[in-house]
Residue, then its C-alpha position, 0 to 999 in steps of 0.5 A: m500500500n502506498p504511503k498516501k493510501r495508507c495515511l488515508f486508510l489510517l485516518a479513516i479508521w481512527g476518525s471513524i472509530f472515534l466517531v462511533y465510540v466517543c461521539s454518541t455522548n459528546v457533541r464537540a467530539s462528534l463535530w471533530a470526528s465529522a470534520c476528520l472524515t469531511a477532510m477526506p473527500d468522497t469518503w463515507v461510513a455506512r452499515l449493511t442492511p441485514t440481508g446476509s449476502m456478504e456474510p461471513t466477510l461482512t455483517d450488519k454489525d460492521w461499520l464500513i468505510f468507502q472511498r470514491v476512487p475512479f471506476g477504472q481502478v476497481r479490480k476483480g476481488d474489490v468490494i464496492s458500493f453501488y446502486c442496483p441498476m434494477d431498483g436503485v437500492p444501495v448494494v455492497h458486493r464483491v467484483v467478480e469480473r470486469l467486462d470488455d466494455g468496463r462494466l462490472i459483474t458483482k456477487g455477494d460472498n454468500n450468494p451462489l450465483p453472480d448478480p443478475w445485473v452489471v454495474s456501470i460507472t453511473d451505478y458505482r458509488g465507491l470502494l470499500i477501504a476498511a471495515y470493523s465490527d461493533e463486537 
């Protein structure tokens, strides 16, 4: 991992841990942690909907940190966030293939088959850069 990416990764982890565990009781701390995450453009924290499609890799108890990296840099094996092309619902799945035209085929780690859609640049939201559990 290059130094810049490592720095962003560590800042996202520590800022998010601070946000989750301290900020619920401290308004000033909450503002500080929010400012830390805001300082990293196109980075956000999310949780999964309990569908089980990414278990055991990711669960609904995990906090996920995503960053908007260029669509062309997404590779097979990456976990991404995107809007489902069929209904617009946010999805977090793993990339299993990149087609010749650049679109992505995805699959939940716990699903037997790939998703019945392809993800294009307009559906793509970001790349999972870190995950940690409440437990």
